[in-house]
N, C-alpha and C positions, 0 to 999 in steps of 0.2 A: 853709474855704478860707483859706490864709495868703497875705498880700500883702507884697511888699517893694518899695522904691523904688530905682531905678537912679541912681547919682551921675553927675556929669559925666565921671568917669573910667571909667564902665562897671562900677563896683563895686556889689555888692548885699550887704546884711547879711541873712542868712537868719534867719527867725524861730526862736526857741528850740525851738518844738514841732517844726519841720522838722528842725533839727539833731539833736534827741534821737531822732526817728523814724528818721533815717538813720544814727545813731551817729557823727555827725561831731564831730571835735575839731580843735584848732588843727593845721594842717599836713595835714589830710585832703584828698583829691583828689575831684573830681566829674567825671562824664562827662555830656555832653549829647547825647542821641540824637534825631535828627530823626524825627518821627512826623507825616507830613502837613505841615500848616502850623504845628504845635506842636513843642515839644521836651520830652523826658522827662529829668528830672534823676536821675542814679544815683550813689550813693556808690561810689567805686572801692575794691576790696579792697586791703589793704596787702600789698605784696610781701613774702612771708616772708623772702626773702633780705636785704632791707633791715633787717628786725628782728634778723637774726643778725650784723650787722656788728659786729666787735670781740668777738664771743662767744668765739672760740678765739684764744688768744694763742700765737704761735710766735716764739721768740726765737733760733732756730737759724739756720744759714746758708741763704742762698737756693739754690734748685735750678732747673736748666734744665728745660724741657718734656721734653727727651729723658731726663733723669734721672728725672723723675716717671713718664714712660711706662714706663721700664725697671722701676721699682719696682712699678708696677701689674701688669705682665706677670709679674714674679717672684712676687708674692703670688697672682695668679690661678692660676699653675701649681701653687703649693703647695696652694691650696684644692682644685684639681681632683684632685691626687694623693691628698689626704686623703679626698675624697668617693668616689673609686674604690676605696680600700682598705677602706672600711666595708662 
């Protein structure tokens, strides 16, 4: 069993074996689920979209939602025609 002390600010330092077991690193998030009179501590999965921030660089002009929707419809029509011709 691992034990941690609560500070006056309500903070807790998790023992290293708990952090390692849960795969926690600086900035990780935890969820607390109620289970009767107790709580279960769970490591929150990283949002994959957060990991992709800044991955694709686009330096062109901005487009409106209508312009993007029109481009999607145009491409979808092209893909449909190509699939029907096969």
